[in-house]
N, C-alpha and C positions, 0 to 999 in steps of 0.2 A: 523582498525583505527577508532576512534570516528569521528562522522560527524562534530563536532565543530572544531576539530583539522584539518580535511581534508580541510574544507573551508578556514582556515587560511594558511595552507601549500600551497594550490593550488592558493592562493591569490585572491580567489573570494570575500572573506570578509577580511578586513585588520587586525582585531584583534580577538582573540579567544573569548574574553568576549562579543564582539558584536555578534559573531556567536551564542554564548550560549543564549543571549537575544532573538535573532531571533527565535531560536528553542522554547524557552519558550513561545513566543507570537504566535506560530503556523505558522510561515512564511516559515518553511522548511518542505518539503514533500519528502519522499523516497518511490518510487513505489506507489505513490498515498495516502500515510498515513502520517499525521503529526507526528513528532518524537521529542524526548527529545535529549539534547546535547550529552548524553552518548551512543546513538544508534551507533552500529558498522556497518560500510558500507563495501561492498565488490565490486569487479570488476563486472560490468554489471548492477549495480543499476542505476535507473533513478531518479535524484534529481531535485526538483523544488524549487527555492529560490525566494521569493516575495520581491521586492524592491519598496515600495510605490505602485503605480498603475501598475508597470511593473513586469514581472517575467522572470527568467532565468531558462531554462530547459537544463540539461546536463546529459550525461552518464559517469559513472566512468570507466576510463580505467586502472588506476593504483592506488594502495594505498601505494606505496613505498615512504616513507618520503624523502629519499635521492634524488629520481628523481625530487621531487618538488623543491629542492634547485637549481638545474641546469636549469630546464625548467618546470615551474609550469603548463604551458598550455598543456603539454603532459599527464597530469594526468586525463584530461576529454575531452569530445567531445560535443560541443554545438549542441543541437537538436532544430528543429523548432517547 
């Protein structure tokens, strides 16, 4: 699944276009590297999302889109 779609389905970012813009501005890192919106993610990847002065770091647990519809928080685990 693409990172921009994952961020929307998991409800970390509300809209896919906002997720695409965040990627374009270098605010999304996967395993320590800035990525484009089309980057494919897989289970076990560590993603960092920059929100202004704060950042959210999480590990991808599932890329199943249907799991995100029922319980979006089950798709990732927040790391410190």
